[in-house]
Kinemage of the C-alpha trace (Angstrom):
@kinemage 1
@onewidth
@group {chain A} dominant
@subgroup {mainchain}
@vectorlist {calphas} color= white
{ca met a 1} P -80.075 -41.798 10.110
{ca gly a 2} L -80.272 -43.370 13.543
{ca his a 3} L -82.094 -46.547 14.468
{ca lys a 4} L -85.064 -44.684 15.951
{ca ala a 5} L -85.387 -42.414 12.895
{ca lys a 6} L -85.236 -45.449 10.578
{ca trp a 7} L -88.008 -47.100 12.568
{ca glu a 8} L -90.228 -44.018 12.362
{ca tyr a 9} L -89.553 -43.749 8.626
{ca phe a 10} L -90.442 -47.425 8.210
{ca arg a 11} L -93.756 -46.889 10.053
{ca ala a 12} L -94.592 -43.969 7.744
{ca val a 13} L -93.745 -45.845 4.526
{ca tyr a 14} L -95.282 -49.233 5.404
{ca glu a 15} L -98.992 -48.378 4.866
{ca arg a 16} L -98.364 -46.376 1.651
{ca tyr a 17} L -96.179 -49.187 0.295
{ca his a 18} L -98.921 -51.795 0.672
{ca lys a 19} L -101.522 -49.535 -1.039
{ca ala a 20} L -99.268 -48.533 -3.949
{ca gly a 21} L -99.106 -50.186 -7.359
{ca arg a 22} L -96.210 -52.132 -8.841
{ca glu a 23} L -94.307 -49.188 -10.335
{ca ala a 24} L -94.890 -46.996 -7.282
{ca lys a 25} L -93.657 -49.782 -4.997
{ca gln a 26} L -90.435 -50.000 -6.996
{ca met a 27} L -89.829 -46.254 -6.636
{ca met a 28} L -90.678 -46.328 -2.918
{ca leu a 29} L -88.338 -49.311 -2.409
{ca asn a 30} L -85.479 -47.492 -4.126
{ca glu a 31} L -86.062 -44.426 -1.963
{ca phe a 32} L -86.357 -46.563 1.219
{ca cys a 33} L -83.026 -48.285 0.537
{ca leu a 34} L -81.319 -44.979 -0.244
{ca asn a 35} L -82.516 -43.287 2.963
{ca thr a 36} L -81.959 -46.183 5.374
{ca gly a 37} L -78.899 -47.828 3.841
{ca tyr a 38} L -80.544 -51.243 4.039
{ca his a 39} L -79.779 -54.003 1.545
{ca arg a 40} L -82.496 -54.330 -1.066
{ca lys a 41} L -83.401 -57.907 -0.126
{ca tyr a 42} L -83.651 -57.002 3.549
{ca ala a 43} L -85.813 -53.964 2.752
{ca ile a 44} L -88.201 -56.149 0.700
{ca arg a 45} L -88.552 -58.630 3.584
{ca leu a 46} L -89.107 -55.765 6.003
{ca leu a 47} L -91.784 -54.007 3.938
{ca asn a 48} L -93.561 -57.265 3.075
{ca gly a 49} L -93.364 -58.546 6.622
{ca ala a 50} L -95.394 -57.926 9.747
{ca pro a 51} L -96.720 -54.396 10.424
{ca pro a 52} L -94.518 -52.135 12.577
{ca gly a 53} L -94.957 -52.838 16.259
{ca lys a 54} L -96.001 -56.423 15.698
{ca gln a 55} L -93.779 -59.461 15.369
{ca arg a 56} L -94.605 -62.801 13.956
{ca glu a 57} L -95.043 -65.410 16.630
{ca arg a 58} L -92.659 -68.229 16.046
{ca gly a 59} L -93.836 -71.491 17.401
{ca arg a 60} L -91.125 -73.437 19.155
{ca arg a 61} L -90.651 -76.741 17.450
{ca ala a 62} L -90.766 -79.517 19.993
{ca arg a 63} L -88.158 -82.180 19.436
{ca arg a 64} L -88.608 -85.554 20.987
{ca pro a 65} L -85.531 -87.183 22.510
{ca arg a 66} L -84.137 -89.719 20.076
{ca tyr a 67} L -82.023 -91.730 22.506
{ca gly a 68} L -83.509 -93.099 25.688
{ca arg a 69} L -81.866 -93.269 29.091
{ca gln a 70} L -81.243 -97.005 28.820
{ca val a 71} L -79.440 -96.630 25.488
{ca leu a 72} L -77.231 -93.848 26.887
{ca ala a 73} L -76.515 -95.893 30.031
{ca val a 74} L -75.368 -98.834 27.886
{ca leu a 75} L -73.253 -96.472 25.775
{ca ala a 76} L -71.520 -95.129 28.912
{ca ala a 77} L -70.916 -98.684 30.152
{ca ile a 78} L -69.284 -99.682 26.849
{ca trp a 79} L -67.158 -96.523 26.898
{ca ala a 80} L -65.856 -97.396 30.375
{ca ala a 81} L -65.341 -101.105 29.611
{ca ala a 82} L -63.441 -100.317 26.381
{ca gly a 83} L -60.953 -98.064 28.182
{ca tyr a 84} L -62.572 -94.664 27.494
{ca pro a 85} L -61.829 -94.387 23.750
{ca trp a 86} L -62.641 -91.184 21.888
{ca ser a 87} L -65.938 -90.926 20.039
{ca val a 88} L -64.802 -92.001 16.545
{ca arg a 89} L -63.142 -95.158 17.846
{ca leu a 90} L -66.100 -95.899 20.127
{ca lys a 91} L -68.463 -95.574 17.166
{ca ala a 92} L -66.315 -98.020 15.152
{ca leu a 93} L -66.120 -100.656 17.883
{ca leu a 94} L -69.837 -100.690 18.813
{ca pro a 95} L -70.780 -103.462 16.298
{ca asn a 96} L -68.036 -105.719 17.688
{ca trp a 97} L -69.350 -105.230 21.215
{ca met a 98} L -72.927 -106.293 20.434
{ca pro a 99} L -72.438 -109.884 21.756
{ca trp a 100} L -71.089 -108.426 25.006
{ca ile a 101} L -74.035 -106.032 25.182
{ca arg a 102} L -76.683 -108.691 24.500
{ca lys a 103} L -75.186 -110.896 27.199
{ca arg a 104} L -75.455 -108.206 29.894
{ca tyr a 105} L -78.355 -105.963 28.865
{ca arg a 106} L -81.845 -106.605 27.599
{ca leu a 107} L -82.203 -104.283 24.652
{ca ser a 108} L -84.992 -104.312 22.101
{ca arg a 109} L -84.240 -104.253 18.387
{ca glu a 110} L -85.141 -100.588 18.315
{ca met a 111} L -82.647 -99.809 21.106
{ca glu a 112} L -79.924 -101.785 19.363
{ca lys a 113} L -80.606 -99.844 16.159
{ca gln a 114} L -80.348 -96.546 18.068
{ca leu a 115} L -77.072 -97.636 19.627
{ca leu a 116} L -75.548 -98.556 16.264
{ca asp a 117} L -76.890 -95.458 14.481
{ca ile a 118} L -75.619 -92.881 16.977
{ca ser a 119} L -73.004 -90.598 15.446
{ca ala a 120} L -69.595 -89.749 16.853
{ca arg a 121} L -70.707 -86.166 17.396
{ca gln a 122} L -73.712 -87.322 19.421
{ca ile a 123} L -71.471 -89.639 21.450
{ca asp a 124} L -69.332 -86.640 22.388
{ca arg a 125} L -72.394 -84.678 23.464
{ca arg a 126} L -74.050 -87.512 25.400
{ca leu a 127} L -70.857 -88.473 27.271
{ca gln a 128} L -69.783 -84.908 28.049
{ca ala a 129} L -71.114 -85.047 31.614
{ca lys a 130} L -69.323 -88.344 32.266
{ca lys a 131} L -66.051 -86.937 30.929
{ca ser a 132} L -66.351 -83.812 33.097
{ca glu a 133} L -67.037 -85.981 36.128
{ca arg a 134} L -63.878 -87.990 35.526
{ca lys a 135} L -61.794 -84.825 35.105
{ca arg a 136} L -62.859 -83.637 38.577
{ca arg a 137} L -61.271 -86.650 40.282
{ca ile a 138} L -58.250 -86.045 42.448
{ca tyr a 139} L -55.381 -87.683 40.592
{ca gly a 140} L -52.282 -86.160 42.174
{ca arg a 141} L -51.116 -87.502 45.530
{ca thr a 142} L -47.660 -85.889 45.517
{ca lys a 143} L -46.555 -84.348 48.801
{ca pro a 144} L -43.502 -82.104 48.437
{ca gly a 145} L -40.375 -83.021 50.315
{ca ser a 146} L -38.443 -79.958 51.487
{ca leu a 147} L -35.704 -81.522 53.611
{ca leu a 148} L -33.151 -82.072 50.792
{ca lys a 149} L -34.192 -79.462 48.258
{ca his a 150} L -30.960 -77.521 48.676
{ca his a 151} L -28.851 -80.672 48.233
{ca ile a 152} L -30.497 -82.015 45.056
{ca pro a 153} L -30.008 -79.707 42.040
{ca ile a 154} L -32.838 -78.590 39.782
{ca lys a 155} L -32.554 -79.573 36.139
{ca thr a 156} L -34.015 -76.739 34.077
{ca asp a 157} L -32.375 -77.330 30.693
{ca ser a 158} L -34.002 -79.627 28.140
{ca trp a 159} L -32.691 -83.166 27.798
{ca asp a 160} L -30.116 -83.423 25.015
{ca val a 161} L -28.369 -86.747 25.618
{ca thr a 162} L -26.788 -89.023 23.017
{ca ser a 163} L -26.468 -92.168 25.128
{ca pro a 164} L -28.932 -94.198 27.214
{ca gly a 165} L -28.948 -94.182 30.997
{ca phe a 166} L -30.365 -90.777 31.931
{ca ser a 167} L -33.967 -91.293 33.017
{ca glu a 168} L -37.006 -89.621 34.540
{ca ile a 169} L -39.028 -91.274 37.335
{ca asp a 170} L -42.493 -90.692 38.731
{ca leu a 171} L -45.197 -92.378 40.809
{ca val a 172} L -48.777 -92.938 39.630
{ca ala a 173} L -51.350 -93.375 42.392
{ca his a 174} L -54.033 -96.075 42.182
{ca ser a 175} L -56.267 -94.656 44.911
{ca gly a 176} L -59.582 -94.333 43.086
{ca asp a 177} L -61.734 -91.518 44.479
{ca ser a 178} L -60.245 -91.642 47.985
{ca gly a 179} L -56.736 -90.996 49.237
{ca glu a 180} L -57.323 -92.661 52.608
{ca gly a 181} L -55.384 -95.691 53.772
{ca glu a 182} L -52.660 -97.564 51.951
{ca phe a 183} L -53.025 -98.189 48.235
{ca ala a 184} L -50.919 -99.188 45.246
{ca his a 185} L -48.631 -96.950 43.190
{ca ser a 186} L -46.882 -97.535 39.868
{ca leu a 187} L -43.245 -96.452 39.721
{ca asn a 188} L -42.387 -95.390 36.160
{ca leu a 189} L -38.837 -94.986 34.861
{ca thr a 190} L -38.351 -93.641 31.317
{ca asp a 191} L -35.013 -93.393 29.549
{ca ile a 192} L -34.650 -90.102 27.672
{ca his a 193} L -32.519 -91.276 24.749
{ca thr a 194} L -34.218 -94.575 23.884
{ca gly a 195} L -37.696 -94.163 25.377
{ca trp a 196} L -37.256 -97.492 27.197
{ca thr a 197} L -39.761 -97.633 30.064
{ca glu a 198} L -39.909 -99.859 33.125
{ca ser a 199} L -42.774 -99.969 35.625
{ca arg a 200} L -43.194 -101.580 39.029
{ca ala a 201} L -46.167 -101.629 41.384
{ca leu a 202} L -45.722 -100.747 45.080
{ca leu a 203} L -48.102 -100.996 48.022
{ca gly a 204} L -47.660 -97.576 49.545
{ca lys a 205} L -44.777 -95.281 48.663
{ca ser a 206} L -42.256 -95.728 51.444
{ca gln a 207} L -38.609 -94.877 50.857
{ca val a 208} L -37.615 -98.529 51.238
{ca ala a 209} L -40.216 -99.728 48.710
{ca val a 210} L -39.135 -97.120 46.163
{ca gln a 211} L -35.466 -98.049 46.519
{ca glu a 212} L -36.201 -101.798 46.206
{ca ala a 213} L -38.217 -101.164 43.032
{ca leu a 214} L -35.399 -99.039 41.592
{ca asp a 215} L -32.896 -101.793 42.466
{ca glu a 216} L -34.948 -104.302 40.506
{ca ile a 217} L -35.467 -101.944 37.558
{ca ala a 218} L -31.768 -101.014 37.378
{ca gly a 219} L -30.823 -104.709 37.338
{ca gly a 220} L -33.154 -105.424 34.407
{ca leu a 221} L -32.283 -102.473 32.167
{ca pro a 222} L -30.329 -103.268 28.967
{ca phe a 223} L -27.964 -100.386 29.828
{ca arg a 224} L -26.414 -98.875 32.929
{ca leu a 225} L -28.482 -96.373 34.900
{ca leu a 226} L -26.597 -93.056 34.943
{ca gly a 227} L -29.090 -90.417 36.073
{ca leu a 228} L -32.492 -89.991 37.725
{ca asp a 229} L -34.672 -86.904 37.437
{ca ser a 230} L -37.810 -86.747 39.593
{ca asp a 231} L -40.476 -84.351 40.777
{ca asn a 232} L -40.432 -82.890 44.305
{ca gly a 233} L -42.363 -85.699 45.992
{ca ser a 234} L -41.136 -86.849 49.399
{ca glu a 235} L -40.828 -90.411 48.061
{ca phe a 236} L -37.880 -89.200 45.936
{ca ile a 237} L -36.517 -86.197 47.844
{ca asn a 238} L -35.108 -88.083 50.836
{ca trp a 239} L -31.744 -89.169 52.270
{ca his a 240} L -32.481 -92.818 51.520
{ca leu a 241} L -32.638 -92.348 47.732
{ca lys a 242} L -29.828 -89.792 47.715
{ca arg a 243} L -27.521 -92.234 49.496
{ca trp a 244} L -28.507 -95.045 47.108
{ca cys a 245} L -27.717 -92.867 44.073
{ca glu a 246} L -24.328 -91.873 45.505
{ca gln a 247} L -23.421 -95.500 46.177
{ca asn a 248} L -24.308 -96.509 42.612
{ca gln a 249} L -22.783 -93.381 41.015
{ca ile a 250} L -26.143 -92.161 39.697
{ca gln a 251} L -26.805 -88.459 39.149
{ca leu a 252} L -29.927 -87.360 41.076
{ca thr a 253} L -31.763 -84.203 39.958
{ca arg a 254} L -35.258 -82.802 40.360
{ca gly a 255} L -37.678 -80.615 38.421
{ca arg a 256} L -39.246 -77.343 39.464
{ca pro a 257} L -42.300 -77.492 41.743
{ca tyr a 258} L -45.663 -77.521 39.894
{ca lys a 259} L -43.943 -77.698 36.462
{ca lys a 260} L -44.978 -81.013 34.915
{ca asp a 261} L -43.248 -80.165 31.658
{ca asp a 262} L -39.914 -80.596 33.441
{ca asn a 263} L -40.741 -84.322 33.542
{ca ala a 264} L -42.560 -84.457 30.221
{ca his a 265} L -41.175 -87.808 29.062
{ca val a 266} L -42.298 -89.806 32.076
{ca glu a 267} L -45.587 -87.874 32.314
{ca gln a 268} L -46.393 -89.137 28.817
{ca lys a 269} L -45.633 -92.720 29.870
{ca asn a 270} L -47.832 -92.322 32.949
{ca trp a 271} L -50.740 -92.137 30.522
{ca thr a 272} L -49.742 -94.583 27.791
{ca his a 273} L -48.210 -97.263 30.055
{ca val a 274} L -50.340 -97.013 33.208
{ca arg a 275} L -53.583 -95.042 32.990
{ca lys a 276} L -54.723 -96.467 29.639
{ca leu a 277} L -54.228 -99.954 31.061
{ca leu a 278} L -55.286 -99.673 34.718
{ca gly a 279} L -57.495 -96.584 34.596
{ca trp a 280} L -58.281 -94.706 37.810
{ca glu a 281} L -59.597 -97.593 39.896
{ca arg a 282} L -58.418 -98.308 43.444
{ca tyr a 283} L -56.005 -101.177 44.106
{ca asp a 284} L -55.103 -101.666 47.763
{ca ser a 285} L -54.194 -105.343 48.246
{ca arg a 286} L -50.968 -107.307 47.888
{ca thr a 287} L -52.720 -109.694 45.504
{ca ala a 288} L -53.529 -106.822 43.141
{ca val a 289} L -49.958 -105.490 43.361
{ca glu a 290} L -48.505 -108.925 42.553
{ca ala a 291} L -50.847 -109.297 39.561
{ca ile a 292} L -49.907 -105.853 38.219
{ca asn a 293} L -46.197 -106.577 38.668
{ca asp a 294} L -46.551 -109.867 36.820
{ca leu a 295} L -47.866 -107.910 33.849
{ca tyr a 296} L -45.240 -105.152 34.195
{ca arg a 297} L -42.312 -107.607 34.324
{ca his a 298} L -43.313 -109.824 31.402
{ca glu a 299} L -45.827 -109.270 28.567
{ca leu a 300} L -46.339 -105.519 28.883
{ca arg a 301} L -42.606 -104.786 29.217
{ca leu a 302} L -41.751 -106.731 26.066
{ca trp a 303} L -44.694 -105.392 24.065
{ca leu a 304} L -44.126 -101.705 24.809
{ca asn a 305} L -40.324 -101.673 24.649
{ca leu a 306} L -39.558 -104.121 21.831
{ca tyr a 307} L -42.599 -104.392 19.553
{ca leu a 308} L -43.958 -100.847 19.375
{ca pro a 309} L -42.064 -98.164 17.376
{ca ser a 310} L -41.133 -94.889 19.071
{ca val a 311} L -40.743 -91.447 17.519
{ca lys a 312} L -38.195 -88.774 18.449
{ca leu a 313} L -37.823 -85.169 17.369
{ca val a 314} L -34.811 -84.759 15.055
{ca lys a 315} L -34.786 -80.987 14.581
{ca lys a 316} L -36.925 -77.842 14.612
{ca val a 317} L -36.825 -75.025 12.063
{ca arg a 318} L -38.239 -71.585 12.747
{ca val a 319} L -40.352 -70.192 9.898
{ca gly a 320} L -41.500 -66.585 10.071
{ca arg a 321} L -41.952 -64.663 13.303
{ca asn a 322} L -43.734 -67.415 15.230
{ca cys a 323} L -42.005 -68.711 18.333
{ca asp a 324} L -40.150 -71.954 17.714
{ca ala a 325} L -41.455 -74.697 19.982
{ca ser a 326} L -41.526 -78.450 20.310
{ca thr a 327} L -44.522 -80.724 20.183
{ca thr a 328} L -46.706 -81.173 23.230
{ca pro a 329} L -44.602 -83.391 25.505
{ca arg a 330} L -47.496 -85.555 26.646
{ca lys a 331} L -48.203 -86.653 23.092
{ca leu a 332} L -44.721 -87.069 21.629
{ca his a 333} L -41.169 -86.785 22.875
{ca gly a 334} L -40.321 -83.077 23.003
{ca ser a 335} L -38.489 -80.511 25.030
{ca gly a 336} L -41.599 -79.459 26.918
{ca cys a 337} L -41.877 -75.879 25.673
{ca gly a 338} L -45.477 -76.030 24.472
{ca pro a 339} L -47.537 -76.723 21.361
{ca val a 340} L -46.211 -76.339 17.853
{ca pro a 341} L -47.094 -73.160 15.905
{ca arg a 342} L -48.399 -73.713 12.411
{ca ala a 343} L -45.309 -72.212 10.822
{ca thr a 344} L -42.861 -74.608 12.526
{ca arg a 345} L -41.480 -77.351 10.285
{ca arg a 346} L -40.561 -80.628 11.974
{ca arg a 347} L -38.553 -83.699 11.048
{ca trp a 348} L -39.008 -86.956 12.883
{ca arg a 349} L -37.209 -90.268 12.904
{ca ser a 350} L -38.631 -93.554 14.163
């Protein structure tokens, strides 16, 4: 029986059903379910509901907004000042930030109660527009250098080294929302075997500035620098750096264009060692560069390299027919071949 035939049958049965007695209703209900194939509970609701052709008007329940604009503005300000933590951590740190909030904002007791009562799920929803706005910013300032591409080999195999010295390098731009003029960059160097990371701030990204920063980093490493692997930016793909590497007997390689996973180790450090600390603000003065370098050379270098444990992938075991893959390289050290399937078993050492 088609939908139209069922509807016509329902119209014919509806009036007789409401006029029938208890026993007759039971027989009619059994026959209605048999002919239409409806579930018994659904058929009862249908026959006891509104007459055919009419639908019950459902009033839309009006819901007043629980959190005002001022409360949400303060929440966004705390999120930015705390370094953009995820919702669960932001919810946990809100009570500790109340003295900071009271000092800068005039909130009533009711607003303070709303701020402390907001759930992590609501924080995600209320800050979604802010997060999308930040994702639309232009982060990459890499301009490809094509002059030496045929002279510098591409490294396509995954890193499998057993001694320190082979490293990946990258530049992180501190340009804010505008790429005009001269602004600061952070040069990151990450050793593949040990995870040791060194950073230096530059004003601009000239070939001379990059080489001077690498000279300083190489002199401060606890091991000899043996290899450098970079992206295809013109600050690395140039005769100046190539000549410097040849003079110091350093192997210079590059990744494939537009393949960030080729430099997965240093891309991870770009986030954990630079962005989480300095954010996406613009720094374009020598004073700012000197202050950042003072932090890079002393407290931050010791804290991240000596006092924080690192984790490396020991082995991967394929289970079932799922493709064997490493962990996401931006979260943990991996080979850069994508996320881990559920059936992959992993062993890690710290």
